[in-house]
Backbone as CSV, one residue per row, in Angstrom:
resi,resn,N_x,N_y,N_z,CA_x,CA_y,CA_z,C_x,C_y,C_z
1,UNK,34.407,41.295,-35.529,34.376,39.972,-35.456,34.754,39.552,-34.402
2,UNK,33.705,40.436,-33.211,33.795,39.827,-31.841,32.616,38.910,-31.760
3,UNK,32.970,38.028,-30.610,31.908,36.659,-30.017,31.348,37.025,-28.870
4,UNK,30.140,37.155,-29.158,29.136,37.494,-27.931,29.118,36.279,-27.128
5,UNK,28.240,36.312,-25.946,27.861,35.067,-25.504,26.435,34.198,-26.399
6,UNK,25.705,35.063,-26.766,24.692,34.409,-27.631,25.195,34.081,-29.045
7,UNK,26.034,34.933,-29.530,26.836,34.347,-31.087,27.836,33.163,-30.662
8,UNK,28.508,33.174,-29.316,28.964,31.854,-29.497,28.537,30.577,-29.786
9,UNK,27.203,30.675,-28.942,26.435,29.478,-28.915,25.482,29.213,-30.668
10,UNK,25.645,29.709,-31.634,25.070,29.927,-32.611,25.880,28.703,-33.117
11,UNK,25.163,27.907,-34.075,25.827,26.931,-34.957,25.455,27.042,-36.474
12,UNK,26.489,26.639,-36.953,27.195,26.327,-38.473,25.703,25.649,-39.061
13,UNK,24.933,26.451,-39.755,23.771,25.874,-40.328,24.015,25.543,-41.443
14,UNK,25.198,25.967,-42.395,25.287,25.737,-43.706,26.649,25.190,-44.214
15,UNK,26.857,24.285,-45.063,27.866,23.418,-45.230,28.924,24.323,-45.828
16,UNK,30.206,24.232,-45.585,31.012,24.995,-46.743,31.157,24.139,-47.920
17,UNK,31.841,25.092,-48.773,31.916,24.367,-50.104,32.805,23.899,-49.973
18,UNK,33.830,23.832,-49.674,34.968,22.635,-49.654,34.965,22.332,-48.005
19,UNK,35.367,21.188,-47.195,35.167,21.273,-45.851,36.951,21.377,-45.729
20,UNK,37.485,21.148,-46.525,38.966,20.826,-46.105,39.937,22.437,-46.491
21,UNK,39.263,23.246,-47.533,39.777,24.293,-47.387,40.124,25.226,-46.436
22,UNK,40.903,26.083,-46.088,41.109,26.608,-44.972,41.440,27.948,-45.612
23,UNK,40.857,29.135,-44.661,41.283,30.699,-44.824,41.734,31.449,-43.630
24,UNK,42.224,32.717,-43.820,42.601,33.684,-42.858,41.960,34.730,-43.675
25,UNK,41.995,35.461,-42.676,41.744,36.864,-42.893,42.323,37.680,-41.725
26,UNK,43.372,38.639,-42.117,44.524,39.183,-41.121,44.225,40.461,-41.052
27,UNK,44.546,41.224,-39.910,44.202,42.858,-40.003,45.610,43.169,-39.578
28,UNK,46.407,44.089,-39.713,47.537,44.841,-39.118,47.324,46.382,-39.217
29,UNK,47.203,46.989,-38.161,47.191,48.148,-38.254,48.457,49.071,-37.668
30,UNK,49.361,49.520,-38.723,50.237,50.550,-38.231,50.100,51.748,-37.609
31,UNK,51.701,51.722,-36.657,51.631,53.016,-35.677,52.086,54.063,-36.597
32,UNK,52.351,55.648,-36.140,52.245,56.401,-36.523,53.703,56.367,-37.351
33,UNK,53.799,56.510,-38.690,55.137,56.569,-39.615,55.243,55.340,-39.690
34,UNK,54.687,54.508,-39.476,55.078,52.685,-39.973,53.869,52.274,-41.063
35,UNK,53.435,53.343,-41.890,52.397,52.487,-42.831,53.567,51.745,-43.998
36,UNK,54.452,52.670,-44.426,55.110,52.307,-45.362,56.075,50.635,-45.180
37,UNK,56.303,50.640,-43.776,57.189,49.375,-43.098,56.340,48.289,-43.498
38,UNK,55.058,48.340,-42.664,54.179,47.342,-42.514,53.420,46.861,-44.171
39,UNK,53.483,47.815,-45.011,53.198,47.692,-46.362,53.801,46.804,-47.119
40,UNK,55.546,47.292,-47.046,56.562,46.888,-47.650,56.617,45.600,-47.169
41,UNK,56.614,45.019,-45.908,56.896,43.726,-45.323,55.714,42.719,-45.986
42,UNK,54.455,43.336,-45.803,53.450,42.526,-46.355,53.516,41.922,-47.910
43,UNK,53.949,42.916,-48.467,54.160,42.844,-49.747,55.210,41.337,-50.328
44,UNK,56.129,41.755,-49.019,57.123,41.040,-49.478,56.925,39.944,-49.373
45,UNK,55.740,39.149,-48.606,55.107,37.849,-48.320,54.762,36.824,-49.447
46,UNK,54.158,37.948,-50.188,53.155,37.505,-51.386,53.462,36.066,-52.094
47,UNK,54.667,36.571,-53.051,55.593,35.747,-54.210,55.776,34.584,-52.686
48,UNK,56.468,34.749,-52.126,57.003,33.106,-51.232,55.763,32.399,-50.806
49,UNK,54.493,33.035,-50.695,53.339,32.538,-50.079,52.563,32.215,-50.976
50,UNK,52.518,32.310,-52.366,51.913,32.121,-53.262,52.680,30.748,-53.997
51,UNK,53.643,30.199,-53.568,54.576,29.522,-54.067,54.382,28.264,-53.109
52,UNK,53.823,28.495,-52.214,53.485,27.336,-51.050,52.945,26.434,-51.714
53,UNK,52.766,24.952,-50.884,52.112,24.147,-51.235,50.764,24.571,-50.869
54,UNK,49.948,24.043,-51.529,48.323,24.302,-51.399,47.894,25.776,-51.285
55,UNK,48.825,26.664,-51.571,48.527,28.199,-51.309,47.399,28.590,-52.958
56,UNK,46.210,28.651,-52.515,44.837,29.040,-53.819,44.778,30.803,-53.655
57,UNK,45.197,31.521,-53.115,45.467,32.781,-53.213,45.630,33.628,-51.957
58,UNK,46.138,34.665,-52.027,47.032,35.529,-50.918,46.961,37.050,-51.586
59,UNK,46.088,37.999,-51.492,45.897,39.187,-51.480,45.904,40.151,-50.157
60,UNK,46.691,41.447,-50.460,46.897,42.410,-49.325,46.362,43.505,-49.786
61,UNK,45.483,44.030,-48.659,44.757,45.169,-49.295,44.979,46.572,-48.061
62,UNK,44.807,47.541,-48.337,45.001,49.039,-47.489,43.436,49.771,-47.529
63,UNK,43.208,49.974,-46.669,41.990,50.552,-46.331,41.657,51.778,-47.114
64,UNK,40.974,52.450,-47.973,40.682,53.660,-48.436,40.850,55.106,-47.932
65,UNK,40.131,54.714,-46.394,40.283,55.708,-45.353,40.787,55.812,-44.521
66,UNK,41.494,55.007,-44.365,42.732,55.033,-43.330,44.122,54.093,-43.583
67,UNK,44.959,54.705,-44.368,45.929,53.927,-45.024,46.824,53.326,-43.954
68,UNK,46.977,53.425,-42.637,47.659,52.656,-41.323,47.042,51.426,-41.639
69,UNK,45.743,50.940,-42.117,44.836,49.512,-41.646,45.438,48.863,-42.925
70,UNK,45.756,47.528,-42.787,45.868,46.687,-43.748,45.029,45.272,-43.415
71,UNK,44.916,44.730,-44.573,43.838,43.486,-44.414,44.520,42.270,-45.460
72,UNK,44.515,41.438,-45.336,45.318,40.150,-46.083,44.355,39.159,-46.050
73,UNK,44.111,38.932,-47.100,43.208,37.613,-47.224,43.685,36.279,-47.969
74,UNK,43.842,35.316,-47.510,44.534,34.193,-47.896,43.786,32.612,-48.061
75,UNK,43.872,31.941,-49.129,43.068,30.616,-49.033,44.191,29.591,-49.295
76,UNK,43.760,28.586,-48.640,45.004,27.326,-48.588,43.731,26.167,-48.909
77,UNK,44.263,25.145,-49.601,43.562,23.913,-49.898,43.116,23.206,-48.487
78,UNK,44.031,23.179,-47.552,43.466,22.193,-46.273,44.232,23.057,-45.199
79,UNK,43.844,22.739,-44.245,44.436,23.223,-42.528,45.678,22.731,-42.748
80,UNK,46.226,21.905,-42.853,47.714,21.622,-43.097,48.337,22.279,-43.686
81,UNK,48.432,23.024,-45.039,49.031,23.886,-45.597,48.863,25.231,-45.146
82,UNK,48.037,25.712,-44.589,48.134,27.250,-43.606,48.601,26.564,-42.610
83,UNK,48.755,26.071,-41.688,49.624,25.773,-40.690,51.380,25.920,-41.090
84,UNK,51.340,25.237,-42.197,52.643,25.345,-42.806,53.332,26.433,-42.986
85,UNK,52.022,27.125,-43.785,52.242,28.687,-43.956,52.850,29.470,-42.773
86,UNK,51.732,29.229,-41.699,51.874,30.379,-40.331,53.254,29.988,-39.722
87,UNK,53.709,28.583,-39.876,54.828,28.426,-39.544,55.931,28.714,-40.209
88,UNK,56.041,28.978,-41.470,57.239,29.443,-41.994,58.397,30.296,-41.929
89,UNK,59.273,30.226,-42.254,60.322,31.194,-41.737,60.312,32.787,-42.481
90,UNK,59.534,32.573,-43.807,59.159,33.984,-44.348,58.157,34.864,-43.415
91,UNK,57.049,34.013,-42.957,56.202,34.899,-41.894,56.847,35.165,-40.742
92,UNK,57.429,34.052,-40.253,57.839,34.356,-38.744,58.850,35.840,-38.717
93,UNK,59.418,35.462,-39.888,60.272,36.898,-39.817,59.721,38.090,-40.149
94,UNK,58.537,38.076,-41.186,57.746,39.348,-41.105,57.191,39.807,-40.035
95,UNK,56.667,38.526,-39.265,55.833,39.249,-37.754,56.825,39.463,-36.722
96,UNK,57.774,39.359,-36.574,59.011,39.342,-35.300,59.889,40.268,-35.600
97,UNK,60.273,40.199,-37.068,61.653,41.173,-37.314,60.874,42.687,-37.957
98,UNK,59.784,42.912,-38.519,59.424,44.149,-39.228,58.068,44.162,-38.997
99,UNK,57.260,43.758,-39.131,55.836,44.248,-38.292,55.428,44.428,-37.008
100,UNK,56.044,43.467,-36.009,55.805,44.154,-34.634,56.404,45.267,-34.329
101,UNK,57.205,45.755,-34.804,57.695,46.956,-34.074,57.168,48.327,-35.006
102,UNK,56.457,47.915,-35.739,55.745,49.030,-36.399,54.116,49.173,-36.330
103,UNK,53.386,48.243,-35.843,51.948,48.144,-35.583,51.313,48.623,-34.039
104,UNK,50.306,49.337,-33.709,49.916,49.531,-32.440,49.404,48.591,-31.929
105,UNK,49.001,47.355,-32.129,48.752,46.302,-31.209,48.968,45.202,-32.035
106,UNK,48.854,43.938,-31.194,49.409,42.383,-32.213,48.437,42.612,-33.454
107,UNK,48.953,42.017,-34.304,47.969,41.757,-35.455,46.856,40.769,-35.112
108,UNK,45.781,41.039,-35.668,44.504,40.403,-35.619,44.460,39.065,-36.563
109,UNK,44.098,37.764,-36.523,43.549,36.796,-37.378,42.304,36.146,-37.183
110,UNK,41.647,35.888,-38.130,40.440,35.170,-38.214,40.362,34.068,-39.038
111,UNK,40.228,33.014,-38.260,39.714,31.680,-39.536,38.219,32.124,-40.089
112,UNK,38.378,32.054,-41.266,37.158,31.670,-42.145,37.084,30.611,-43.047
113,UNK,35.910,30.433,-43.458,35.538,29.301,-44.509,34.647,29.954,-45.590
114,UNK,35.390,30.053,-46.800,34.388,29.878,-47.948,33.075,29.261,-48.067
115,UNK,32.172,29.792,-48.278,30.850,29.124,-48.478,30.371,29.038,-49.983
116,UNK,30.776,30.186,-50.710,29.938,30.292,-52.210,31.242,29.434,-52.774
117,UNK,30.620,28.903,-53.825,31.276,28.178,-54.929,32.115,28.914,-55.535
118,UNK,33.617,28.649,-55.769,34.200,29.392,-56.456,33.687,29.676,-57.801
119,UNK,34.038,30.974,-57.888,33.925,31.420,-59.608,33.948,30.774,-60.506
120,UNK,33.272,30.227,-61.479,33.989,29.024,-62.654,33.771,30.162,-64.142
121,UNK,33.583,31.358,-63.998,33.749,32.116,-65.223,34.798,32.266,-65.388
122,UNK,35.503,31.846,-66.888,36.620,31.813,-67.198,37.034,33.127,-67.609
123,UNK,36.163,33.490,-68.506,36.320,35.024,-69.240,36.421,36.338,-68.357
124,UNK,36.117,35.913,-67.229,35.602,37.253,-66.182,36.852,38.350,-66.111
125,UNK,36.884,39.455,-66.037,38.428,40.120,-65.963,38.447,40.254,-64.794
126,UNK,40.062,40.241,-64.562,41.024,39.745,-63.106,41.273,41.534,-62.408
127,UNK,41.414,41.449,-61.314,41.469,42.354,-60.041,42.847,42.981,-60.832
128,UNK,43.114,44.455,-60.595,44.554,44.545,-60.617,45.166,45.313,-59.536
129,UNK,46.298,44.988,-59.295,47.249,45.601,-58.028,47.124,47.050,-58.218
130,UNK,47.056,47.960,-56.875,47.165,49.069,-56.987,46.481,50.559,-58.057
131,UNK,45.124,49.818,-58.735,44.228,50.431,-59.105,43.654,51.926,-58.609
132,UNK,43.524,53.058,-58.869,42.882,53.998,-58.539,41.249,53.758,-58.358
133,UNK,41.246,53.449,-59.438,39.593,53.131,-59.295,38.899,51.690,-58.904
134,UNK,39.647,50.918,-58.956,39.180,49.895,-58.588,38.570,49.305,-56.669
135,UNK,37.844,49.040,-56.663,37.392,48.689,-55.216,37.211,47.590,-54.608
136,UNK,37.997,47.253,-53.412,37.534,45.671,-52.907,36.602,46.462,-51.637
137,UNK,35.904,45.814,-51.732,34.725,45.790,-50.277,34.294,44.703,-49.529
138,UNK,34.498,44.855,-48.123,33.995,43.520,-47.382,33.282,44.217,-46.367
139,UNK,32.012,43.889,-46.695,30.679,44.046,-45.507,30.547,42.822,-44.756
140,UNK,30.424,43.083,-43.183,30.569,42.189,-42.384,29.055,42.238,-41.860
141,UNK,28.700,41.121,-41.522,27.661,40.759,-41.200,27.332,39.966,-39.807
142,UNK,26.701,40.745,-38.382,26.740,39.980,-37.503,25.037,39.299,-37.522
143,UNK,24.936,37.911,-37.143,23.504,37.580,-37.246,22.906,37.130,-36.340
144,UNK,21.687,36.964,-36.099,20.734,36.903,-34.673,20.982,35.364,-34.990
145,UNK,20.906,34.877,-33.669,21.055,33.272,-33.553,20.141,32.658,-33.603
146,UNK,20.073,31.641,-34.752,19.232,30.567,-35.497,18.856,31.491,-36.813
147,UNK,19.220,32.520,-37.319,19.149,32.934,-38.160,20.305,32.955,-39.279
148,UNK,21.376,32.008,-39.118,22.458,32.087,-40.190,22.012,31.306,-41.256
149,UNK,21.675,30.229,-41.556,21.155,29.516,-42.617,20.314,30.309,-43.367
150,UNK,19.161,31.007,-43.300,18.672,32.061,-43.974,19.478,33.320,-44.520
151,UNK,20.424,33.742,-43.383,20.833,34.865,-44.159,22.206,33.851,-45.196
152,UNK,22.612,32.627,-44.920,23.703,32.243,-45.712,23.192,32.164,-47.169
153,UNK,21.749,31.817,-47.082,21.310,31.689,-48.512,20.668,32.448,-49.281
154,UNK,20.514,33.645,-48.333,20.218,34.911,-49.141,21.595,35.543,-49.476
155,UNK,22.621,35.302,-49.130,23.977,35.781,-49.477,24.023,34.912,-50.723
156,UNK,23.656,34.102,-50.501,24.269,32.584,-51.860,23.514,32.818,-53.052
157,UNK,22.225,33.743,-52.900,21.425,33.895,-53.887,22.156,35.209,-54.408
158,UNK,22.466,36.173,-53.763,22.817,37.581,-54.092,24.248,37.102,-55.003
159,UNK,25.052,36.044,-54.499,26.122,35.823,-55.043,26.165,35.310,-56.599
160,UNK,25.018,34.464,-56.899,24.663,34.162,-58.034,24.565,35.225,-59.003
161,UNK,23.492,36.229,-58.208,23.342,37.375,-59.427,24.196,38.242,-59.616
162,UNK,24.816,38.872,-58.804,25.698,39.751,-58.739,27.016,39.371,-59.508
163,UNK,27.777,38.095,-59.548,28.888,37.674,-60.163,28.318,37.744,-61.912
164,UNK,26.991,38.388,-62.331,26.919,38.552,-63.400,26.615,39.966,-64.205
165,UNK,26.827,40.726,-63.237,26.724,42.163,-62.897,28.077,42.931,-63.376
166,UNK,27.641,43.750,-64.696,28.418,44.505,-65.103,29.446,45.461,-63.797
167,UNK,30.873,45.062,-64.260,32.089,45.734,-63.290,32.223,44.863,-61.861
168,UNK,31.783,43.778,-62.070,32.010,42.668,-60.818,33.390,41.842,-61.301
169,UNK,33.927,41.839,-60.282,35.565,41.207,-60.611,35.620,40.191,-59.572
170,UNK,34.766,40.141,-58.358,34.852,38.876,-57.736,33.952,39.110,-56.993
171,UNK,32.932,38.048,-56.042,32.066,38.573,-55.324,32.245,36.946,-54.570
172,UNK,32.365,36.935,-53.457,32.581,35.552,-52.548,32.285,35.732,-51.150
173,UNK,31.516,34.657,-50.302,30.669,34.505,-49.403,31.871,33.758,-48.492
174,UNK,32.138,34.285,-47.457,32.986,33.872,-45.936,32.162,33.831,-44.786
175,UNK,32.475,32.811,-43.644,31.585,32.773,-42.694,32.748,32.385,-41.732
176,UNK,32.760,33.208,-40.454,33.895,32.770,-39.194,33.758,31.465,-38.790
177,UNK,35.131,30.951,-38.572,35.093,29.718,-38.235,34.888,29.650,-36.672
178,UNK,35.031,30.400,-35.937,35.242,30.967,-34.395,33.566,31.409,-33.820
179,UNK,33.055,32.375,-35.163,31.747,32.612,-34.572,31.135,32.538,-35.886
180,UNK,30.439,31.121,-36.002,29.672,30.946,-37.329,28.316,32.445,-37.461
181,UNK,28.068,33.176,-36.813,26.897,34.007,-36.517,27.723,35.586,-37.261
182,UNK,28.719,35.161,-38.189,29.423,36.697,-38.453,29.866,36.006,-40.052
183,UNK,29.571,36.581,-40.776,29.621,36.565,-42.134,30.257,37.751,-42.669
184,UNK,30.966,37.515,-44.037,31.260,38.746,-44.752,31.620,38.165,-46.114
185,UNK,31.368,39.571,-47.225,31.763,39.497,-48.254,32.673,39.808,-48.903
186,UNK,33.538,39.191,-49.926,34.892,39.716,-50.192,34.265,40.327,-51.727
187,UNK,33.978,41.529,-52.156,33.662,41.785,-53.235,35.004,42.508,-53.859
188,UNK,35.098,42.204,-55.138,36.074,43.370,-56.321,35.195,44.184,-57.309
189,UNK,35.071,45.305,-57.386,34.694,46.362,-58.687,35.569,46.648,-59.284
190,UNK,34.924,46.874,-60.754,36.137,47.528,-61.602,36.029,48.967,-61.346
191,UNK,35.189,49.895,-60.598,35.091,51.150,-59.973,34.150,51.716,-58.904
192,UNK,33.790,52.753,-58.568,32.856,52.916,-57.220,31.539,52.901,-58.223
193,UNK,31.712,53.514,-59.343,30.211,53.660,-59.931,29.350,52.201,-60.319
194,UNK,30.343,51.107,-60.511,29.592,49.797,-60.709,28.883,49.054,-59.304
195,UNK,30.245,49.882,-58.310,29.251,49.004,-57.232,27.932,50.070,-56.800
196,UNK,28.069,51.080,-57.107,27.003,52.050,-56.527,25.831,51.265,-57.085
197,UNK,26.294,50.871,-58.736,24.818,50.584,-59.397,24.273,49.368,-58.750
198,UNK,25.039,48.394,-58.038,25.058,46.945,-57.450,24.059,47.215,-56.133
199,UNK,24.461,48.085,-55.360,23.741,48.798,-54.516,22.411,49.145,-54.526
200,UNK,22.018,49.800,-55.888,20.608,50.252,-56.069,20.225,49.346,-56.889
201,UNK,20.430,48.090,-57.063,19.489,47.269,-58.261,18.240,46.654,-57.366
202,UNK,17.406,46.294,-58.052,16.168,45.693,-57.620,16.762,44.349,-56.539
203,UNK,17.449,43.584,-56.838,18.113,42.478,-56.193,18.501,42.774,-55.184
204,UNK,19.367,43.527,-54.919,19.837,44.193,-53.549,19.160,44.729,-52.745
205,UNK,17.886,45.598,-52.938,16.847,45.709,-51.869,16.072,44.869,-51.733
206,UNK,15.768,43.753,-52.359,14.811,42.834,-52.381,15.040,41.663,-51.117
207,UNK,16.626,41.415,-51.137,17.746,40.367,-50.517,18.288,41.131,-49.608
208,UNK,19.257,42.105,-49.805,19.948,42.651,-48.562,19.128,43.251,-47.610
209,UNK,18.480,44.310,-48.306,17.353,45.304,-47.371,16.124,44.681,-47.172
210,UNK,15.303,43.643,-47.685,14.476,43.258,-47.463,14.495,41.761,-46.841
211,UNK,15.745,40.938,-46.806,15.437,39.902,-46.025,17.027,39.572,-45.273
212,UNK,18.124,40.039,-45.561,18.912,40.031,-44.669,19.142,41.061,-43.293
213,UNK,18.501,42.376,-43.580,19.025,43.450,-42.645,18.371,42.943,-41.663
214,UNK,16.958,42.735,-41.658,16.085,42.380,-40.316,16.380,40.838,-39.533
215,UNK,17.536,40.099,-40.332,17.956,39.274,-39.478,19.350,39.589,-38.617
216,UNK,19.844,40.563,-38.385,21.284,40.733,-38.043,21.017,41.574,-36.680
217,UNK,21.810,41.356,-35.807,22.167,42.000,-34.425,22.260,43.396,-34.475
218,UNK,22.821,43.664,-35.600,22.909,45.234,-35.979,23.189,45.387,-37.358
219,UNK,23.413,47.123,-38.031,23.391,47.074,-39.042,24.894,46.804,-39.658
220,UNK,24.913,46.058,-40.810,26.093,45.905,-41.198,27.063,46.819,-41.803
221,UNK,28.247,46.829,-41.466,29.695,47.471,-41.547,30.200,46.969,-42.693
222,UNK,30.724,48.030,-43.597,31.982,47.735,-44.546,33.249,48.421,-44.519
223,UNK,33.974,47.323,-44.914,35.753,48.320,-45.004,35.795,48.278,-46.865
224,UNK,36.126,49.639,-47.036,36.257,49.967,-48.622,37.794,49.895,-48.849
225,UNK,38.425,49.147,-49.613,39.934,48.932,-49.466,40.667,48.851,-51.161
226,UNK,41.840,49.232,-51.589,42.482,49.180,-52.365,43.226,47.786,-52.874
227,UNK,42.983,46.882,-53.653,44.119,45.774,-53.735,45.468,46.143,-53.917
228,UNK,46.663,45.992,-53.121,47.689,46.549,-53.124,48.387,45.213,-53.606
229,UNK,48.168,44.159,-53.883,49.060,43.227,-54.347,48.422,42.841,-55.657
230,UNK,49.681,42.596,-56.878,48.957,41.895,-58.033,48.211,40.785,-57.542
231,UNK,47.311,40.487,-58.403,46.595,39.199,-57.987,46.981,37.920,-58.195
232,UNK,46.560,36.743,-58.038,46.938,35.330,-58.578,46.393,35.441,-60.025
233,UNK,47.216,34.676,-60.783,46.794,34.691,-62.279,45.559,33.926,-62.287
234,UNK,45.477,32.922,-61.725,44.435,31.882,-61.678,43.392,32.163,-60.308
235,UNK,42.422,31.901,-60.658,41.148,32.163,-59.678,41.423,31.174,-58.584
236,UNK,40.482,31.400,-57.708,40.300,30.310,-56.522,39.767,28.422,-56.518
237,UNK,40.368,27.998,-56.521,39.781,26.486,-57.046,39.606,25.672,-55.700
238,UNK,38.470,25.253,-55.400,37.899,24.069,-54.234,38.823,23.103,-54.308
């Protein structure tokens, strides 16, 4: 999610679904021998964070192909609630007392905005924590200047279609606040077979391969992860 000169001049052309909602994606890379300590520290934050005023969701993930890498995605009702979280004693203690000494570089944090409408389907199965089969996927898209609206609308069409597919536990679209040319999907699937089937549907080839790929600066890349926190009992609500 790096900001280039041209991409930095991009304009946000898609209105967010909730102007006040605030989201953070954070990355932590543990140093040699530090993965267990970082994992434990991040998981300790989950319950306290979910009890904060305005928290909508807070989930911790670990890369499947690099168990030293962790990603946290948190949603809050507004910026004030997010700022209170970042200034809280439990966050400061985690970042300064535990994580700081175990990561190879300062943790990275990106402010993003949810573009898709929250999933209204009440009977959809929920993800579970530490499932060997379940897959969380974060594909990142860096978009050519002036093509943000076209790509965003294509993604929103895919959101509508994909949420109806078997094995889909969640499918949401986010856009970087700092660099609106960057979007990513937050996908949760029951297993790899369901994800593979999704990526071979006619809709995926028509929309992603046919419309989105040609509007990107470079081919999109994806992080495949395991959700290691038990998810919220309730879904994100705007």
